[in-house]
C-alpha positions in Angstrom: 14.0 15.5 -12.2 10.2 15.2 -11.5 7.8 12.1 -10.1 4.3 11.7 -9.9 2.2 8.9 -8.7 0.5 6.3 -10.6 -3.1 7.0 -10.9 -5.8 5.0 -10.0 -4.2 3.4 -6.9 -5.8 3.2 -3.7 -3.3 5.1 -0.9 -3.6 3.2 2.6 -2.7 7.0 5.0 -0.9 5.7 7.9 -2.7 7.5 10.1 -6.1 6.2 10.4 -9.4 8.7 11.1 -10.1 7.0 14.2 -6.9 7.9 15.4 -7.0 11.5 14.8 -10.8 12.2 16.0 -9.8 10.5 19.3 -6.5 13.1 19.3 -8.8 15.7 18.7 -11.6 14.1 21.1 -14.4 14.5 18.8 -17.3 12.0 18.5 -19.5 13.6 16.1 -19.1 12.3 12.1 -19.6 15.8 10.7 -16.4 16.5 9.9 -15.4 13.1 9.2 -15.1 13.7 4.9 -12.8 16.9 6.0 -10.3 15.4 8.5 -10.2 12.7 5.9 -8.9 14.6 3.3 -6.8 16.6 6.1 -4.8 13.7 6.6 -3.8 13.0 3.1 -2.4 16.7 3.2 -1.0 16.4 6.1 1.0 13.2 5.0 1.7 14.9 1.7 2.9 17.6 3.7 5.4 15.6 5.6 6.5 13.6 2.5 7.5 16.7 1.1 9.5 18.2 4.3 11.0 14.9 4.6 11.7 13.4 1.1 10.4 10.1 2.3 7.8 8.4 0.9 5.1 7.6 4.3 2.7 5.9 2.2 3.4 2.5 0.2 2.3 3.5 -3.7 3.7 3.5 -7.3 5.7 6.2 -8.6 7.3 7.1 -12.0 10.4 9.1 -12.0 10.9 11.0 -14.7 14.5 11.9 -15.8 16.6 14.1 -18.6 18.9 11.1 -19.5 20.6 8.8 -17.5 23.4 9.9 -15.4 27.5 10.0 -16.6 28.6 6.9 -16.6 29.1 5.0 -13.3 27.5 7.3 -11.5 23.6 6.6 -10.1 20.1 6.7 -10.6 18.9 8.0 -7.3 15.5 7.0 -6.7 13.3 9.5 -4.8 11.5 8.8 -1.3 12.6 6.3 0.7 12.2 3.8 1.5 12.3 1.3 -2.0 10.3 -1.9 -2.4 11.1 -2.6 -6.1 12.2 -0.8 -9.1 9.4 -2.1 -12.0 10.3 -0.6 -15.1 13.0 1.9 -16.3 12.2 2.9 -19.8 14.0 5.1 -22.2 12.7 6.8 -25.3 14.0 5.4 -28.6 13.2 6.3 -32.3 11.6 3.2 -34.3 13.7 3.7 -37.7 11.0 2.6 -40.0 8.8 5.3 -38.5 10.4 7.8 -37.1 8.6 7.7 -34.4 9.7 8.1 -30.7 8.7 4.9 -28.6 9.3 3.6 -25.2 12.2 1.0 -24.8 12.6 -1.0 -21.8 15.8 -1.8 -20.3 15.8 -5.3 -19.2 16.2 -5.8 -15.3 19.6 -7.8 -15.7 21.5 -5.6 -17.5 20.8 -3.0 -14.2 21.9 -3.5 -10.0 19.5 -1.9 -7.8 20.8 -0.6 -4.0 17.8 -1.2 -2.4 18.7 -0.7 0.9 20.5 2.6 -0.1 18.7 5.7 1.6 18.2 6.9 -0.9 18.2 3.9 -3.3 20.2 3.9 -6.4 20.4 2.1 -9.5 23.0 1.2 -11.8 24.0 -0.5 -14.8 26.2 -3.9 -14.4 28.2 -3.6 -16.9 29.0 -1.0 -19.6 27.6 2.3 -20.0 23.5 3.3 -19.7 21.6 2.8 -22.4 21.6 5.7 -25.5 18.2 7.3 -25.6 16.9 10.2 -27.8 17.9 13.8 -27.0 14.6 15.3 -26.0 13.4 16.5 -22.0 11.6 13.5 -20.0 13.4 10.8 -21.7 13.7 8.6 -18.9 11.7 7.2 -16.7 11.8 5.0 -13.8 8.7 3.1 -12.6 8.7 2.1 -8.8 7.1 1.4 -5.5 8.3 3.2 -2.5 6.7 3.4 1.1 7.1 1.9 4.7 3.5 -0.1 5.2 4.1 0.2 8.5 6.3 3.8 9.4 7.3 4.4 13.2 4.5 5.7 16.1 5.9 8.8 16.6 5.9 9.7 12.9 2.1 8.7 12.9 1.9 11.1 16.0 3.6 13.7 14.0 1.3 13.8 10.8 -1.6 13.6 13.3 0.2 16.9 14.7 -0.1 17.9 11.6 -3.7 17.6 10.7 -4.3 19.1 14.0 -3.5 22.2 13.1 -4.7 22.5 9.7 -7.9 21.5 11.2 -7.1 23.7 14.1 -5.7 26.6 11.7 -7.9 26.6 8.3 -5.8 29.0 6.0 -2.5 29.2 7.5 1.0 28.4 6.1 1.8 24.9 7.7 5.3 25.4 9.4 7.7 23.1 8.2 9.3 23.1 11.4 6.0 21.2 12.6 7.6 18.1 10.4 9.7 16.0 12.8 10.3 13.4 10.6 14.1 13.4 9.7 15.0 14.6 6.2 16.4 12.7 3.2 19.1 14.7 1.7 19.7 14.2 -2.1 23.2 14.7 -2.9 
């Protein structure tokens, strides 16, 4: 399974430039562009370590097929806001070309409050896609609108480390946001 952020979105960072500058006691605007990039890098680092989506956005998860019958499709990066589209590859019999087919939302159930969220067929087996890697894709929206203040402070701590230690690998122990494990 792999996933990517849908391009063209504006991502609202959970930490503001002003809040980070206040923690660093900076008043100059000379480093604003660098600090803005560091905020994004710190949030992405915290997301990788915690397996959480800390800035709301739409994502696409690519999978190599559906799971065995009655096993769920686990959606990465909680918190799930919505499942927007589930598609799978089929072969158009008239042209012999692979095409994306939409799985009707009435045919699956989403356990959005599970952490991580899960999706299962309501009745019967999953659809049957073409046998090829990446033949199932789930487009979903994830990310908490407001994350807890201590998580915001932790992202600031990571950003401060990155700012003050340019080029040094950030230790994963610096991230104190609870990790979500996928089973």
